[in-house]
C-alpha positions as CSV (number, residue, x, y, z in Angstrom):
1,M,96.8,129.4,87.5
2,S,98.1,131.9,90.1
3,K,96.2,130.4,93.0
4,T,98.0,129.0,95.9
5,V,97.5,125.6,97.6
6,A,95.9,127.5,100.6
7,D,93.3,129.0,98.2
8,V,91.8,125.6,97.2
9,M,92.9,123.0,99.8
10,S,90.3,121.3,102.0
11,R,90.8,122.7,105.5
12,D,90.7,120.7,108.7
13,P,91.0,117.2,107.1
14,I,90.1,114.1,108.9
15,L,93.3,112.7,110.6
16,V,94.1,109.4,112.1
17,R,96.9,108.4,114.4
18,T,99.3,105.6,114.1
19,D,97.5,103.6,116.8
20,T,94.1,104.0,115.2
21,P,92.7,100.5,114.6
22,L,92.7,99.7,110.9
23,K,89.1,98.8,110.9
24,E,88.2,102.2,112.1
25,A,90.2,103.9,109.4
26,I,88.6,101.7,106.7
27,Q,85.2,102.7,108.0
28,I,86.1,106.4,107.8
29,L,87.4,106.0,104.2
30,A,84.2,104.2,103.2
31,E,81.7,106.5,105.0
32,R,83.4,109.7,103.8
33,R,84.1,108.4,100.3
34,I,87.7,109.5,100.4
35,S,90.7,107.6,99.2
36,G,93.3,108.5,101.8
37,L,94.0,109.9,105.3
38,P,96.9,111.8,106.7
39,V,98.5,110.0,109.7
40,V,99.8,112.0,112.7
41,D,101.6,111.1,115.9
42,E,100.4,112.0,119.4
43,N,101.7,115.6,118.9
44,G,99.8,116.1,115.7
45,K,102.9,115.9,113.5
46,L,102.5,114.2,110.1
47,V,104.2,110.8,110.0
48,G,102.6,109.2,107.0
49,V,99.5,108.7,104.8
50,L,97.1,105.8,104.7
51,S,95.8,105.2,101.2
52,E,93.6,102.7,99.4
53,T,96.8,101.3,97.9
54,D,98.1,100.5,101.4
55,L,94.9,98.7,102.2
56,M,95.1,96.4,99.1
57,W,97.7,94.3,100.9
58,Q,95.0,93.3,103.4
59,E,92.9,91.7,100.6
60,T,95.5,90.5,98.2
61,G,98.1,89.0,100.5
62,V,101.7,88.7,99.7
63,T,103.7,86.5,97.4
64,P,107.0,85.2,98.8
65,P,110.1,86.3,96.9
66,A,111.3,84.1,94.1
67,Y,114.5,82.1,94.9
68,I,116.7,79.4,93.6
69,M,118.7,76.8,95.4
70,F,122.4,76.5,94.6
71,L,124.8,74.2,96.5
72,D,122.6,74.1,99.6
73,S,122.2,77.9,99.6
74,V,119.1,80.0,99.0
75,I,119.6,82.8,96.5
76,Y,116.8,85.3,96.5
77,L,115.9,86.8,93.1
78,Q,114.1,89.7,94.8
79,N,114.9,91.6,98.0
80,P,113.5,89.6,100.9
81,G,113.3,92.8,102.9
82,T,110.6,94.0,100.5
83,Y,108.6,90.8,101.2
84,E,108.9,91.4,105.0
85,R,107.5,94.9,104.6
86,E,104.7,93.7,102.4
87,L,103.9,90.9,104.8
88,H,103.8,93.4,107.7
89,K,101.3,95.5,105.7
90,A,99.1,92.5,104.9
91,L,98.9,91.4,108.6
92,G,98.7,94.9,110.1
93,Q,96.0,95.8,112.6
94,T,96.7,99.5,113.1
95,V,97.2,102.4,110.7
96,G,100.8,102.7,111.7
97,E,101.5,99.2,110.6
98,V,100.0,99.7,107.1
99,M,100.5,103.4,106.2
100,T,103.1,104.8,103.8
101,S,105.6,106.6,106.0
102,D,107.3,108.7,103.4
103,A,104.5,111.1,102.7
104,I,104.9,113.7,100.0
105,T,103.7,117.0,101.3
106,I,103.4,120.6,100.3
107,A,103.3,124.0,101.9
108,P,100.2,126.3,101.8
109,D,102.0,129.1,100.0
110,K,103.1,127.1,97.0
111,F,101.3,127.7,93.7
112,L,98.8,125.2,92.4
113,R,100.9,124.6,89.3
114,E,103.8,123.4,91.6
115,A,101.4,121.1,93.4
116,A,100.0,119.7,90.2
117,A,103.5,119.1,88.9
118,L,104.5,117.3,92.1
119,M,101.4,115.2,92.1
120,H,102.0,114.2,88.5
121,E,105.7,113.6,89.0
122,R,105.2,111.4,92.1
123,N,101.9,109.9,90.9
124,V,100.0,110.8,94.1
125,R,96.3,111.6,94.5
126,R,96.6,113.8,97.5
127,L,99.1,116.1,99.2
128,P,98.9,116.8,102.9
129,V,99.4,120.5,103.4
130,I,101.7,121.2,106.4
131,D,102.9,124.3,108.2
132,Q,106.4,124.9,109.4
133,S,105.9,122.8,112.5
134,E,104.8,119.8,110.3
135,Q,101.2,120.1,111.5
136,V,98.6,119.1,108.9
137,I,96.5,122.2,108.1
138,G,94.8,120.9,105.0
139,I,94.8,118.4,102.2
140,L,95.0,119.0,98.4
141,T,93.6,116.5,96.0
142,R,93.6,116.1,92.3
143,G,89.9,117.0,92.3
144,D,90.6,120.3,94.1
145,I,93.0,121.3,91.4
146,V,90.6,120.3,88.6
147,R,87.8,122.3,90.3
148,A,90.1,125.3,90.5
149,M,90.9,125.0,86.8
150,A,87.2,124.8,86.0
151,A,86.5,127.9,88.1
152,E,89.0,129.9,86.1
153,M,87.4,129.0,82.7
């Protein structure tokens, strides 16, 4: 596969902002039948991704971290900070409160094989494609890569 990300990515993807109401983003995902959205700030710079996985906290809730009591002290068996982040996601009302902020991205000039390896390695379904100024110019999904593979057969 000698094609680049730019050759097969979807251009002009639907974007949401951090202050977009979560209900609105969920409606977009459902109506467009997509599983994730790039999240940008007021300047259009990528700040995260909202995925179906992020939204699962809204339905499943959060289990408090396990702990034991020892001599009038609480000893957490799991990191309580993780619980706080999960609780914030479960109660979030805006995209910014629920999104994953460490988005994995790719440049448009990378080869598809590099994108496929990155997606496989990081177990992600989509890669926002960003230019040098961190503006989202496209999105590459696993389906895009599979369609490109089929076209070369």
